C-alpha positions in Angstrom: 110.4 99.9 87.0 113.5 101.5 88.5 113.2 104.4 90.5 116.3 106.7 90.7 118.1 108.3 93.8 117.2 111.6 92.2 113.6 111.0 92.6 113.9 110.1 96.2 115.9 113.2 96.7 113.1 115.2 94.8 110.4 113.6 97.1 112.8 114.4 100.2 113.1 118.3 99.4 109.6 118.9 98.3 108.2 117.1 101.4 110.8 118.8 103.4 109.6 122.1 102.7 105.9 121.6 103.0 106.6 119.8 106.5 109.0 122.7 107.7 106.5 125.3 106.7 103.9 123.6 108.6 106.2 123.3 111.6 107.1 126.9 111.4 103.6 128.1 111.6 102.8 125.7 114.2 105.7 126.9 116.4 104.7 130.5 115.8 101.1 130.1 116.9 102.3 128.3 120.1 105.0 130.9 120.9 103.3 133.9 119.4 106.7 134.9 118.0 107.3 134.4 114.4 111.3 134.3 115.1 110.7 131.5 117.1 108.6 129.7 114.3 111.6 130.5 111.5 114.3 129.4 114.1 112.3 125.8 114.8 111.7 125.5 111.2 115.2 126.4 110.1 116.8 123.6 112.4 114.2 121.0 111.5 114.7 121.6 108.0 118.3 120.5 107.8 118.1 117.8 110.5 115.1 116.2 108.9 116.4 115.9 105.3 118.8 113.0 105.9 116.4 110.9 108.2 113.7 111.4 105.6 116.1 110.2 102.7 117.4 107.3 104.5 114.0 106.5 105.9 112.6 106.5 102.2 115.6 104.4 100.7 114.9 101.9 103.3 111.4 101.7 102.9 112.2 101.4 99.0 114.1 98.1 99.6 111.6 96.7 101.8 108.9 94.2 100.6 106.7 94.9 103.4 103.2 94.9 102.4 103.7 94.3 99.0 102.7 90.8 97.7 105.0 89.2 94.9 107.1 92.1 94.6 110.7 90.9 94.2 113.7 92.9 96.1 115.2 95.5 94.4 118.7 96.4 95.0 
């Protein structure tokens, strides 16, 4: 079964939206300022998208913890 890069991108964006919303709420609760939550969340959203995408691709190519799986290219 071949998993396309489109799937990794879709997973990256859906996770990023979920995680960013969580970060915004936490930053807002800690700071008491909704603008701080939006600022932190906005920065975090764009910084972490490429980090997560490449992390996902590396794990996809890894055989770690998978018995009997051949390396995917």
